[in-house]
C-alpha positions in Angstrom: -9.5 22.4 -19.3 -7.1 24.6 -17.4 -8.1 25.6 -13.9 -6.7 28.4 -11.8 -6.4 26.3 -8.6 -8.5 26.2 -5.4 -8.2 27.7 -2.0 -8.2 25.6 1.1 -7.9 27.3 4.5 -7.3 25.7 7.9 -7.3 28.3 10.7 -6.8 27.4 14.4 -6.0 29.3 17.6 -2.5 29.1 18.9 -3.7 26.9 21.7 -5.4 24.4 19.5 -2.5 24.4 17.1 -0.2 23.6 20.0 -2.5 20.8 21.1 -2.6 19.3 17.6 1.1 19.5 17.2 2.1 18.4 20.7 -0.5 15.7 21.1 -0.4 12.3 19.5 1.0 12.4 16.0 0.5 8.6 15.4 -2.8 7.5 14.0 -4.9 5.2 16.3 -8.0 3.1 15.9 -11.2 3.5 17.9 -13.8 6.0 18.9 -16.9 7.5 17.5 -16.8 10.7 15.5 -19.9 12.9 16.2 -21.3 15.1 13.4 -24.2 17.5 13.4 -26.1 18.7 10.3 -29.1 20.8 9.5 -30.5 18.5 6.8 -32.8 15.7 7.8 -32.9 13.0 5.1 -35.6 10.4 5.6 -34.1 7.7 3.3 -30.7 6.2 2.9 -31.3 5.3 -0.7 -28.4 6.9 -2.7 -30.9 8.4 -5.2 -32.7 10.2 -2.3 -29.5 11.3 -0.6 -28.2 12.8 -3.9 -30.8 15.6 -3.7 -29.0 17.5 -1.0 -25.3 18.3 -0.2 -25.6 16.9 3.4 -27.2 13.8 1.9 -24.4 13.4 -0.6 -21.8 13.6 2.3 -23.6 10.7 4.0 -23.9 8.8 0.7 -20.1 9.0 0.3 -19.6 7.2 3.5 -22.0 4.3 2.6 -21.7 4.0 -1.1 -19.1 4.3 -3.9 -19.2 5.0 -7.6 -17.4 3.1 -10.3 -14.9 5.8 -10.5 -14.1 8.9 -8.5 -12.5 12.3 -9.1 -9.7 13.9 -7.2 -9.3 17.5 -6.2 -7.6 18.3 -9.6 -10.4 16.9 -11.7 -8.6 13.6 -12.5 -10.7 10.5 -12.7 -9.5 7.8 -10.2 -10.4 4.2 -9.6 -13.0 3.2 -7.0 -15.1 0.1 -7.6 -13.7 -0.1 -11.1 -9.9 -0.7 -11.2 -9.5 0.0 -14.9 -11.6 1.1 -17.9 -11.3 1.5 -21.7 -13.5 3.2 -24.3 -14.6 1.1 -27.3 -16.5 1.8 -30.6 -15.3 5.5 -30.6 -16.7 6.1 -27.1 -20.1 4.5 -27.7 -19.2 1.7 -25.4 -17.0 1.6 -22.3 -15.7 -1.5 -20.5 -15.0 -1.4 -16.7 -12.9 -4.0 -14.9 -14.0 -4.3 -11.3 -11.7 -4.3 -8.3 -11.3 -8.0 -7.2 -12.4 -9.3 -3.8 -14.9 -6.6 -2.9 -18.1 -7.3 -0.9 -21.3 -5.4 -0.3 -21.9 -4.4 3.3 -24.3 -7.4 3.7 -21.5 -9.8 2.9 -22.5 -10.6 -0.7 -19.8 -10.5 -3.3 -19.6 -7.5 -5.7 -20.1 -9.0 -9.1 -20.4 -7.5 -12.6 -24.0 -8.6 -12.6 -24.8 -6.8 -9.3 -23.0 -3.6 -10.5 -24.7 -3.7 -13.9 -28.1 -4.0 -12.1 -27.4 -1.0 -9.9 -26.3 1.2 -13.0 -29.4 0.2 -15.0 -31.7 1.6 -12.3 -29.6 4.9 -12.3 -29.8 5.5 -16.1 -32.4 3.8 -18.3 -30.9 5.4 -21.4 -27.8 3.3 -21.2 -27.5 -0.4 -22.1 -25.6 -1.9 -19.2 -24.5 -5.5 -19.0 -22.1 -7.9 -17.4 -19.7 -9.4 -20.0 -16.6 -11.5 -19.6 -16.1 -10.5 -15.9 -16.5 -6.8 -16.6 -19.3 -4.2 -16.8 -20.1 -2.7 -20.2 -22.0 0.6 -20.7 -23.2 1.2 -24.2 -25.1 4.1 -25.8 -26.5 4.8 -29.3 -24.1 7.7 -29.6 -20.7 8.5 -28.1 -20.7 9.4 -24.4 -17.5 11.4 -24.0 -18.6 12.7 -20.5 -19.3 9.2 -19.2 -16.4 9.1 -16.7 -17.2 12.5 -15.2 -20.9 11.5 -15.1 -20.2 8.3 -13.2 -18.6 10.3 -10.4 -22.0 12.0 -9.7 -23.8 10.9 -6.5 -26.8 9.5 -8.4 -24.6 6.8 -9.8 -23.5 5.5 -6.4 -23.7 1.7 -6.4 -26.1 -0.1 -4.1 -27.4 -3.6 -3.7 -31.1 -3.6 -2.9 -32.8 -6.6 -1.4 -36.4 -5.8 -0.5 -36.3 -2.9 2.0 -32.6 -3.5 2.7 -29.9 -1.6 0.9 -26.1 -2.1 1.1 -23.1 -0.3 -0.3 -19.4 -0.8 -0.5 -18.2 2.4 1.3 -15.8 2.7 4.2 -18.8 2.7 6.7 -21.9 0.6 6.9 -25.3 1.4 8.4 -25.7 0.2 12.0 -28.7 2.2 13.3 -31.0 4.5 11.5 -33.7 6.9 12.8 -35.0 8.6 9.6 -34.6 12.4 9.7 -33.0 12.2 13.2 -29.9 10.2 13.6 -27.6 7.7 11.8 -25.0 5.5 13.3 -22.4 4.0 11.0 -19.9 1.3 11.8 -16.4 0.9 10.2 -16.4 -1.5 7.3 -13.9 -4.1 8.5 -13.4 -5.5 5.0 -13.1 -2.2 3.2 -10.8 -2.5 0.1 -8.9 0.7 1.0 -8.2 -0.6 4.6 -10.3 -0.5 7.7 -11.1 3.1 8.8 -9.4 4.3 12.0 -12.8 5.3 13.5 -15.0 2.6 15.0 -18.1 4.5 14.2 -19.6 7.8 13.0 -22.8 9.3 14.5 -24.7 11.9 12.5 -27.3 13.9 14.3 -29.7 15.4 11.8 -32.2 18.3 11.7 -29.9 20.5 14.0 -30.2 24.2 13.3 -27.2 26.5 13.5 -27.8 27.4 17.2 -28.2 23.8 18.2 -25.1 22.8 16.4 -23.0 25.5 18.0 -24.2 24.8 21.6 -23.6 21.1 21.2 -20.1 21.9 19.8 -19.2 24.3 22.6 -20.3 21.7 25.2 -18.0 19.1 23.6 -20.9 16.9 22.6 -20.2 17.2 18.8 -16.9 16.9 17.0 -17.9 18.4 13.6 -20.5 21.0 12.7 -21.4 23.0 9.7 -20.2 26.6 9.6 -22.0 29.2 7.6 -19.6 31.3 5.4 -20.5 34.5 7.2 -19.3 33.0 10.5 -16.0 31.6 9.3 -13.8 34.6 10.2 -15.4 34.9 13.6 -15.0 31.2 14.4 -12.7 30.5 17.4 -12.5 26.8 16.7 -10.2 25.1 14.2 -12.1 24.8 10.9 -11.6 23.8 7.3 -12.9 25.6 4.2 -13.4 24.3 0.7 -13.1 26.2 -2.5 -16.1 28.4 -3.3 -18.2 25.4 -4.6 -21.7 26.8 -4.1 -23.4 29.5 -6.2 -25.9 31.8 -4.5 -28.1 33.2 -7.2 -31.5 34.8 -7.8 -33.6 32.6 -10.1 -36.8 33.9 -11.8 -39.7 31.6 -12.5 -39.2 32.0 -16.3 -37.9 34.1 -19.0 -39.2 37.7 -19.2 -42.7 37.7 -20.7 -42.5 41.3 -22.1 -40.0 44.0 -22.8 -41.1 45.8 -19.7 -40.5 42.7 -17.7 -37.0 42.3 -19.2 -36.2 46.0 -18.4 -37.4 45.6 -14.8 -35.2 42.6 -14.3 -32.3 44.4 -15.9 -32.8 47.4 -13.6 -32.9 45.0 -10.6 -29.6 43.4 -11.8 -27.8 46.7 -12.3 -28.9 47.9 -8.8 -27.2 45.0 -7.0 -24.1 45.8 -4.9 -22.3 42.4 -4.9 -19.3 44.0 -3.3 -21.1 44.9 -0.1 -22.7 41.5 0.0 -19.2 39.9 -0.1 -17.5 42.4 2.1 -20.2 42.9 4.8 -22.4 39.8 4.9 -19.8 37.2 4.0 -17.0 39.1 5.8 -14.8 38.7 2.8 -15.3 34.9 2.5 -16.1 33.3 -0.8 -16.1 35.3 -4.0 -18.3 37.7 -6.0 -20.2 35.9 -8.8 -20.9 37.3 -12.2 -21.1 34.0 -14.0 -22.6 30.6 -13.1 -19.4 28.7 -12.8 -16.6 30.0 -10.6 -13.3 31.2 -12.1 -11.2 28.5 -10.4 -13.2 25.9 -12.4 -13.3 27.6 -15.8 -10.6 30.3 -15.8 -12.9 32.7 -17.7 -15.4 34.0 -15.1 -13.7 37.4 -15.1 -15.1 38.0 -18.5 -18.6 38.4 -17.2 -19.7 41.9 -16.2 -21.9 42.6 -13.2 -20.8 45.9 -11.8 -23.4 48.1 -10.2 -24.8 51.0 -12.3 -27.5 52.8 -10.4 -27.9 55.5 -13.0 -28.6 53.0 -15.8 -30.9 51.0 -13.4 -33.0 54.1 -12.7 -33.4 54.9 -16.4 -34.6 51.4 -17.1 -37.0 51.5 -14.2 -38.4 54.9 -15.3 -39.2 53.4 -18.7 -41.5 50.8 -17.1 -44.9 52.2 -16.4 -46.8 50.8 -13.4 -44.1 48.3 -12.5 -45.3 45.6 -10.1 -43.5 44.8 -6.9 -41.3 41.7 -7.2 -41.6 39.1 -4.5 -38.3 37.2 -3.6 -38.4 34.0 -1.6 -35.7 32.1 0.2 -35.4 29.2 2.6 -37.1 30.1 5.8 -34.4 28.2 7.8 -31.5 29.9 5.9 -30.4 32.9 8.0 -27.7 34.0 5.6 -30.0 33.8 2.6 -32.6 36.0 4.4 -29.9 38.6 5.1 -28.8 38.6 1.5 -32.4 38.9 0.3 -33.0 41.9 2.5 -29.9 43.5 1.2 -31.0 42.9 -2.4 -34.3 44.6 -1.6 -32.5 47.6 -0.3 -30.3 47.8 -3.4 -33.3 47.6 -5.6 -35.2 50.3 -3.7 -32.3 52.7 -4.6 -33.1 52.2 -8.2 -36.9 52.5 -7.7 -37.6 48.8 -8.0 -40.0 47.5 -5.4 -38.9 44.2 -3.9 -40.7 42.3 -1.2 -38.9 39.5 0.7 -41.1 36.6 1.7 -39.2 33.6 3.1 -40.7 30.3 2.2 -43.2 31.8 -0.3 -44.2 29.3 -3.0 -45.7 31.9 -5.5 -42.8 34.4 -5.6 -41.5 35.7 -8.9 -37.9 34.9 -7.9 -36.2 32.8 -5.4 -32.8 33.0 -3.8 -31.1 29.6 -4.1 -27.9 27.9 -3.3 -26.6 25.7 -6.2 -23.8 23.3 -5.4 -21.3 22.5 -8.1 -21.9 18.8 -8.8 -18.6 18.1 -10.7 -15.1 19.4 -11.2 -15.7 18.9 -14.9 -17.0 22.3 -16.0 -19.1 20.9 -18.8 -20.9 18.5 -16.4 -21.2 21.1 -13.7 -23.0 23.5 -16.1 -25.3 20.8 -17.3 -26.1 19.7 -13.8 -26.9 23.3 -12.8 -29.3 23.5 -15.7 -31.0 20.3 -14.8 -31.5 21.4 -11.2 -33.2 24.5 -12.4 -35.3 22.6 -15.0 -33.6 24.4 -17.9 -32.9 22.7 -21.3 -29.4 21.2 -21.3 -26.8 23.6 -22.7 -25.2 22.6 -26.1 -21.5 22.3 -25.5 -18.9 20.8 -27.8 -16.5 18.4 -26.0 -13.3 20.1 -25.0 -14.4 23.5 -26.4 -13.9 26.3 -23.8 -15.4 28.8 -26.2 -18.6 26.8 -26.6 -18.8 26.3 -22.8 -18.5 30.1 -22.3 -21.1 30.8 -25.0 -23.5 28.3 -23.3 -23.1 30.0 -20.0 -23.5 33.5 -21.6 -26.8 32.3 -23.1 -28.2 31.1 -19.8 -27.3 34.4 -18.1 -28.6 36.6 -20.9 -31.9 34.7 -20.9 -32.9 36.9 -17.9 -33.7 33.9 -15.7 -30.9 34.1 -13.3 -28.8 36.7 -11.5 -25.5 35.2 -10.1 -24.5 36.8 -6.8 -21.9 35.0 -4.7 -19.7 31.9 -4.7 -19.8 30.3 -1.2 -17.3 27.9 0.3 -18.3 25.0 2.4 -16.9 25.1 5.9 -16.8 22.8 9.0 -15.7 23.5 12.6 -13.6 20.7 14.0 -13.4 19.7 17.6 -9.9 19.4 19.3 -9.9 15.6 19.2 -10.3 15.4 15.4 -7.1 14.4 13.6 -6.1 14.1 9.9 -9.2 15.7 8.5 -8.3 16.0 4.8 -9.1 19.4 3.3 -10.9 18.8 0.0 -11.4 21.5 -2.6 -14.9 20.1 -3.1 -15.7 20.0 0.6 -16.1 16.2 0.5 -15.6 14.1 3.7 -12.8 11.6 3.7 -13.6 10.0 7.1 -11.8 6.8 6.4 -8.6 8.6 7.1 -9.8 10.6 10.2 -8.9 9.5 13.7 -9.5 10.8 17.2 -6.9 11.9 19.6 -7.1 12.5 23.3 -9.3 15.4 24.4 -7.2 18.3 25.9 
């Protein structure tokens, strides 16, 4: 599938650029990278970490999948060094990278990898055979390689309450929901990381992260898209990998319900959301998948039409007020929700914003793209929202488009914005690799001298 490319931005002040350019240019070993995040995972099991983006970032440091995917959507070797499809794609054989060990020192064997994959997907038949791992299914599994790059297929060795991975860093200290200290994996197959350790402080809100960063106590913090242009520190920004959308509890129950939702949709001014609230960062969303991933997002229509919205609203007698919820801790989402309510009011649609409400008719959500394979990304979005999996023929762009159209026309979702993932970097951070997907590659990061 053709992609239109991705945007990666690194902005720094003249002073910080001079420091980075004039300081050490040679990588060096040592030091602890300090990261702050708002999420507060309470388990280091890869299945639990896969439920949030912050958790997935941590999981990438501890665990690896059989194969990975680069920024262009190409499958790359990780724990598996080679693979081949058999039986017309019903069976795949993976040759493991030799000489690998789990963090607890045990050897990575086909048997241990097969056991980890069985627990991740009970539908597959997974076995160790002739020094390799074989995955078999009753029907062809053409998306297998892309599927195996998903966080839930991260490989782990479980021994009682202990868990070990093969990633560039190993767990050293763990305070569930509070802090995690990782140590460099000395025997990592890709070479020992430059950093000695990574400390992750969890449950830190935006204000706490910013204060800690300004005081020099943290090297990397999350940066909300609406703050990117105002950030004075050096920062990195991914492609717009996160969809912000309004999701209704179900399909319209009546024609009046459908008309009211349509009136709401036509009242939305996505342009002002993008221009004012996001300060021009990210992109306006009319579809579920961004254009840089599919190339066809421009075909979706979502322009504001207040006149039509008012006509639809007038046709609904005794229209109820719609309650919209969002995460109570998400300041940007609350701003967006309030702006949506103002837009709707201009069309005569009553919308009440109730952060954290569990019984709202609609909720404002952020849905992270799970894969650079568009088919898998759409399927994973549907799964997160508990929708039936879309029917898409392999390699058919037209079928992918039709499946996306069907989901949007169901009246269950209103796409709003595509958001990038951004991080502010302290002056000591060197060689942070910009990733279109926003993934951390800390095995290549090193720390220079503080200015």
